N, CA and C atoms as an extended XYZ file, in Angstrom:
270
Properties=species:S:1:pos:R:3:atomname:S:1:resname:S:1:resid:I:1 pbc="F F F"
N         1.398       -1.613       -0.012 N   UNK     1
C        -0.011        0.066        0.189 CA  UNK     1
C         0.954        1.304       -0.082 C   UNK     1
N         2.012        0.990        0.856 N   UNK     2
C         2.668        2.619        1.357 CA  UNK     2
C         3.561        2.735       -0.602 C   UNK     2
N         3.883        1.754       -1.050 N   UNK     3
C         4.389        2.057       -2.299 CA  UNK     3
C         3.226        2.369       -3.626 C   UNK     3
N         2.392        2.577       -3.426 N   UNK     4
C         1.234        2.623       -4.542 CA  UNK     4
C         1.016        4.430       -3.993 C   UNK     4
N         0.804        4.778       -2.308 N   UNK     5
C         0.815        5.880       -1.849 CA  UNK     5
C         1.890        6.719       -2.353 C   UNK     5
N         2.857        6.373       -2.553 N   UNK     6
C         3.975        6.872       -2.755 CA  UNK     6
C         4.185        7.144       -4.556 C   UNK     6
N         3.919        6.190       -4.847 N   UNK     7
C         4.076        6.620       -6.267 CA  UNK     7
C         3.344        7.419       -7.094 C   UNK     7
N         1.269        7.638       -6.520 N   UNK     8
C         0.690        8.491       -6.409 CA  UNK     8
C         1.391        9.749       -6.178 C   UNK     8
N         1.702        9.789       -5.349 N   UNK     9
C         2.564       11.547       -4.887 CA  UNK     9
C         3.789       12.231       -5.905 C   UNK     9
N         4.137       10.849       -6.136 N   UNK    10
C         5.226       11.258       -7.673 CA  UNK    10
C         4.788       12.226       -8.554 C   UNK    10
N         3.969       10.506       -8.641 N   UNK    11
C         2.948       11.348       -9.906 CA  UNK    11
C         2.183       13.058      -10.055 C   UNK    11
N         1.859       13.226       -8.738 N   UNK    12
C         1.329       14.289       -8.999 CA  UNK    12
C         2.121       14.969       -8.539 C   UNK    12
N         3.375       15.649       -7.876 N   UNK    13
C         4.690       16.194       -7.938 CA  UNK    13
C         4.893       16.348       -9.672 C   UNK    13
N         5.133       15.883      -10.158 N   UNK    14
C         5.507       15.288      -11.503 CA  UNK    14
C         4.647       16.499      -12.104 C   UNK    14
N         3.283       15.937      -12.400 N   UNK    15
C         1.983       16.529      -12.913 CA  UNK    15
C         2.005       18.252      -12.618 C   UNK    15
N         2.222       18.189      -11.465 N   UNK    16
C         2.758       20.005      -10.662 CA  UNK    16
C         3.429       20.574      -11.222 C   UNK    16
N         4.633       19.880      -11.350 N   UNK    17
C         6.434       20.666      -12.239 CA  UNK    17
C         5.776       20.664      -13.355 C   UNK    17
N         5.512       20.008      -14.189 N   UNK    18
C         4.959       20.057      -15.408 CA  UNK    18
C         4.004       21.501      -15.712 C   UNK    18
N         2.708       21.312      -14.736 N   UNK    19
C         2.361       22.492      -15.226 CA  UNK    19
C         2.707       24.320      -14.389 C   UNK    19
N         3.052       23.797      -13.483 N   UNK    20
C         3.879       25.379      -12.720 CA  UNK    20
C         5.121       25.617      -13.208 C   UNK    20
N         5.684       24.524      -13.879 N   UNK    21
C         7.269       24.542      -13.901 CA  UNK    21
C         8.213       25.318      -12.672 C   UNK    21
N         8.890       26.315      -12.727 N   UNK    22
C         9.668       26.478      -11.812 CA  UNK    22
C         8.707       26.997      -10.762 C   UNK    22
N         7.391       27.376      -10.185 N   UNK    23
C         6.738       28.043       -9.422 CA  UNK    23
C         6.022       26.987       -8.446 C   UNK    23
N         6.247       25.515       -9.029 N   UNK    24
C         5.865       24.848       -8.159 CA  UNK    24
C         7.152       24.822       -6.920 C   UNK    24
N         8.142       25.064       -7.189 N   UNK    25
C         9.505       24.666       -5.935 CA  UNK    25
C         9.174       25.921       -5.382 C   UNK    25
N         9.272       25.868       -4.488 N   UNK    26
C         9.544       26.916       -2.705 CA  UNK    26
C        10.629       26.861       -2.062 C   UNK    26
N        11.281       27.786       -1.846 N   UNK    27
C        12.481       28.577       -0.855 CA  UNK    27
C        13.903       27.627       -1.415 C   UNK    27
N        14.229       26.994       -1.059 N   UNK    28
C        15.476       26.125       -0.852 CA  UNK    28
C        15.582       25.207       -2.372 C   UNK    28
N        14.255       24.478       -2.048 N   UNK    29
C        13.943       24.026       -3.541 CA  UNK    29
C        14.022       24.695       -5.077 C   UNK    29
N        13.495       25.933       -4.743 N   UNK    30
C        13.821       26.686       -5.948 CA  UNK    30
C        15.468       27.218       -6.394 C   UNK    30
N        15.779       27.602       -5.178 N   UNK    31
C        17.318       27.982       -5.970 CA  UNK    31
C        17.986       26.615       -5.573 C   UNK    31
N        17.579       25.469       -5.508 N   UNK    32
C        18.637       24.478       -6.349 CA  UNK    32
C        18.073       23.963       -7.789 C   UNK    32
N        17.158       24.670       -8.271 N   UNK    33
C        16.524       23.550       -9.098 CA  UNK    33
C        17.056       25.032      -10.061 C   UNK    33
N        16.923       26.709       -9.993 N   UNK    34
C        17.686       27.137      -10.840 CA  UNK    34
C        19.002       26.897      -10.962 C   UNK    34
N        19.790       26.650       -9.977 N   UNK    35
C        21.375       26.105       -9.882 CA  UNK    35
C        21.521       24.784      -10.948 C   UNK    35
N        20.590       24.019      -10.717 N   UNK    36
C        20.959       22.326      -11.182 CA  UNK    36
C        20.507       23.069      -13.095 C   UNK    36
N        19.710       24.322      -13.329 N   UNK    37
C        19.087       24.398      -14.916 CA  UNK    37
C        20.078       25.130      -15.056 C   UNK    37
N        20.755       25.795      -14.461 N   UNK    38
C        22.361       27.028      -15.031 CA  UNK    38
C        22.810       26.026      -15.187 C   UNK    38
N        23.137       24.745      -14.684 N   UNK    39
C        24.616       24.349      -15.018 CA  UNK    39
C        24.101       23.057      -16.292 C   UNK    39
N        23.055       22.264      -16.097 N   UNK    40
C        22.648       21.961      -17.411 CA  UNK    40
C        22.439       22.718      -18.472 C   UNK    40
N        22.148       23.708      -18.489 N   UNK    41
C        22.635       24.704      -19.605 CA  UNK    41
C        24.237       24.966      -20.331 C   UNK    41
N        24.875       24.853      -18.938 N   UNK    42
C        26.673       25.215      -19.386 CA  UNK    42
C        26.678       23.776      -20.394 C   UNK    42
N        25.934       22.894      -20.430 N   UNK    43
C        26.432       21.490      -20.695 CA  UNK    43
C        25.371       20.862      -21.910 C   UNK    43
N        24.499       22.330      -22.326 N   UNK    44
C        23.737       21.923      -23.335 CA  UNK    44
C        22.927       21.308      -23.555 C   UNK    44
N        22.101       21.133      -22.347 N   UNK    45
C        21.067       20.553      -21.782 CA  UNK    45
C        20.145       21.631      -21.182 C   UNK    45
N        19.097       21.485      -22.627 N   UNK    46
C        18.167       22.739      -21.963 CA  UNK    46
C        16.843       22.493      -21.561 C   UNK    46
N        16.364       22.436      -20.733 N   UNK    47
C        15.032       21.484      -19.848 CA  UNK    47
C        13.466       22.925      -20.460 C   UNK    47
N        13.158       21.943      -20.628 N   UNK    48
C        11.557       23.130      -21.090 CA  UNK    48
C        10.971       23.461      -19.734 C   UNK    48
N        10.815       24.231      -19.315 N   UNK    49
C        10.750       24.460      -17.974 CA  UNK    49
C         8.979       24.360      -17.136 C   UNK    49
N         8.033       24.525      -18.457 N   UNK    50
C         6.717       24.246      -18.127 CA  UNK    50
C         6.200       23.182      -19.324 C   UNK    50
N         5.596       22.560      -19.119 N   UNK    51
C         4.373       21.121      -19.898 CA  UNK    51
C         6.108       20.723      -20.055 C   UNK    51
N         5.659       19.941      -21.115 N   UNK    52
C         6.520       18.319      -21.465 CA  UNK    52
C         6.639       18.452      -23.202 C   UNK    52
N         7.328       17.785      -23.728 N   UNK    53
C         7.997       17.611      -25.384 CA  UNK    53
C         6.644       17.897      -26.460 C   UNK    53
N         5.775       17.002      -25.554 N   UNK    54
C         4.420       16.855      -26.532 CA  UNK    54
C         3.629       17.982      -27.182 C   UNK    54
N         4.143       18.974      -26.137 N   UNK    55
C         3.509       20.447      -26.304 CA  UNK    55
C         3.718       21.053      -27.499 C   UNK    55
N         5.184       20.629      -28.346 N   UNK    56
C         5.609       21.070      -29.561 CA  UNK    56
C         4.720       20.920      -30.457 C   UNK    56
N         4.111       19.602      -30.500 N   UNK    57
C         3.347       19.234      -32.134 CA  UNK    57
C         1.509       18.578      -31.024 C   UNK    57
N         0.983       19.385      -30.636 N   UNK    58
C        -0.126       18.975      -30.256 CA  UNK    58
C        -1.767       18.113      -31.204 C   UNK    58
N        -1.184       17.962      -32.390 N   UNK    59
C        -1.990       17.542      -33.347 CA  UNK    59
C        -1.832       16.273      -33.247 C   UNK    59
N        -0.591       15.524      -32.734 N   UNK    60
C        -0.540       14.356      -32.536 CA  UNK    60
C        -0.845       14.214      -31.630 C   UNK    60
N        -2.377       12.733      -31.780 N   UNK    61
C        -2.812       12.237      -30.359 CA  UNK    61
C        -2.376       11.043      -29.669 C   UNK    61
N        -0.811       11.406      -29.367 N   UNK    62
C        -0.031       10.371      -28.441 CA  UNK    62
C         0.850       10.717      -27.728 C   UNK    62
N         1.808       10.104      -27.107 N   UNK    63
C         2.470       10.162      -25.876 CA  UNK    63
C         3.681        9.492      -26.044 C   UNK    63
N         4.633       10.175      -25.123 N   UNK    64
C         6.124        9.485      -25.119 CA  UNK    64
C         6.623        8.652      -26.672 C   UNK    64
N         6.745        7.551      -25.916 N   UNK    65
C         7.596        7.064      -27.335 CA  UNK    65
C         7.053        7.039      -28.682 C   UNK    65
N         5.514        6.790      -29.147 N   UNK    66
C         4.901        6.750      -30.010 CA  UNK    66
C         4.915        8.571      -30.832 C   UNK    66
N         4.802        9.763      -29.591 N   UNK    67
C         4.596       10.975      -30.015 CA  UNK    67
C         6.314       11.017      -30.252 C   UNK    67
N         7.231       10.552      -30.131 N   UNK    68
C         8.673       10.850      -30.633 CA  UNK    68
C         8.392        9.983      -32.622 C   UNK    68
N         8.537        9.185      -32.151 N   UNK    69
C         8.649        8.514      -33.384 CA  UNK    69
C         7.643        9.481      -34.722 C   UNK    69
N         6.490        9.619      -34.005 N   UNK    70
C         6.070       10.911      -35.423 CA  UNK    70
C         6.459       11.975      -35.302 C   UNK    70
N         7.193       12.891      -34.419 N   UNK    71
C         7.765       13.977      -34.816 CA  UNK    71
C         8.851       13.571      -35.218 C   UNK    71
N         9.567       12.694      -35.772 N   UNK    72
C        11.379       12.133      -36.330 CA  UNK    72
C        10.442       12.500      -37.357 C   UNK    72
N         9.263       11.618      -38.045 N   UNK    73
C         8.488       11.262      -39.200 CA  UNK    73
C         8.459       12.737      -40.026 C   UNK    73
N         7.594       13.577      -38.540 N   UNK    74
C         7.590       15.098      -39.448 CA  UNK    74
C         8.568       15.850      -39.373 C   UNK    74
N         9.724       15.803      -38.927 N   UNK    75
C        11.547       16.332      -38.719 CA  UNK    75
C        10.997       17.533      -38.065 C   UNK    75
N        10.452       16.953      -36.919 N   UNK    76
C        10.140       18.306      -36.118 CA  UNK    76
C        11.921       18.705      -35.543 C   UNK    76
N        12.441       17.891      -35.664 N   UNK    77
C        14.172       18.175      -35.175 CA  UNK    77
C        14.212       18.765      -36.020 C   UNK    77
N        14.360       19.211      -36.856 N   UNK    78
C        15.068       20.632      -37.595 CA  UNK    78
C        14.977       22.055      -36.956 C   UNK    78
N        15.978       22.551      -36.894 N   UNK    79
C        16.105       24.196      -36.535 CA  UNK    79
C        14.586       24.727      -36.425 C   UNK    79
N        14.203       24.810      -37.804 N   UNK    80
C        13.325       25.321      -37.999 CA  UNK    80
C        11.933       25.133      -37.521 C   UNK    80
N        11.867       24.203      -37.388 N   UNK    81
C        10.457       23.212      -36.849 CA  UNK    81
C        10.286       24.451      -35.064 C   UNK    81
N        11.333       24.514      -34.340 N   UNK    82
C        11.227       24.536      -33.326 CA  UNK    82
C        11.130       25.979      -33.040 C   UNK    82
N        11.968       26.738      -34.185 N   UNK    83
C        12.198       28.087      -34.257 CA  UNK    83
C        10.492       28.648      -34.492 C   UNK    83
N         9.785       28.364      -35.396 N   UNK    84
C         8.466       28.617      -35.615 CA  UNK    84
C         7.695       28.240      -34.650 C   UNK    84
N         7.398       27.184      -34.042 N   UNK    85
C         6.667       27.267      -32.654 CA  UNK    85
C         6.805       28.262      -31.149 C   UNK    85
N         8.090       28.635      -31.471 N   UNK    86
C         8.463       29.635      -30.651 CA  UNK    86
C         7.611       30.923      -31.419 C   UNK    86
N         7.942       31.084      -32.253 N   UNK    87
C         7.356       32.404      -33.113 CA  UNK    87
C         5.533       32.641      -33.090 C   UNK    87
N         5.270       31.533      -33.034 N   UNK    88
C         4.063       31.325      -32.808 CA  UNK    88
C         3.616       32.299      -31.284 C   UNK    88
N         4.232       31.740      -31.081 N   UNK    89
C         3.883       32.202      -29.232 CA  UNK    89
C         4.239       33.215      -28.619 C   UNK    89
N         5.259       34.050      -29.708 N   UNK    90
C         5.462       35.242      -29.429 CA  UNK    90
C         5.064       36.278      -29.262 C   UNK    90
């Protein structure tokens, strides 16, 4: 029973982090997250701060590995595809 409660807690925390981004973290946890994100950027890892990768193409009705396969077929990895996504947001 404890592992189910723990698993549900992790799922709830993950959902909160995806929906609120850095705002999901308070106090020292927020500062530690900022430090981690800075280190990741310095080595070339860019984290999506709110949401999930699937948000780059919501027309696909799948998640996870099937989404990645479809995204690769649509060439979403090309620089122009991501740039067009962000231009639409601004």
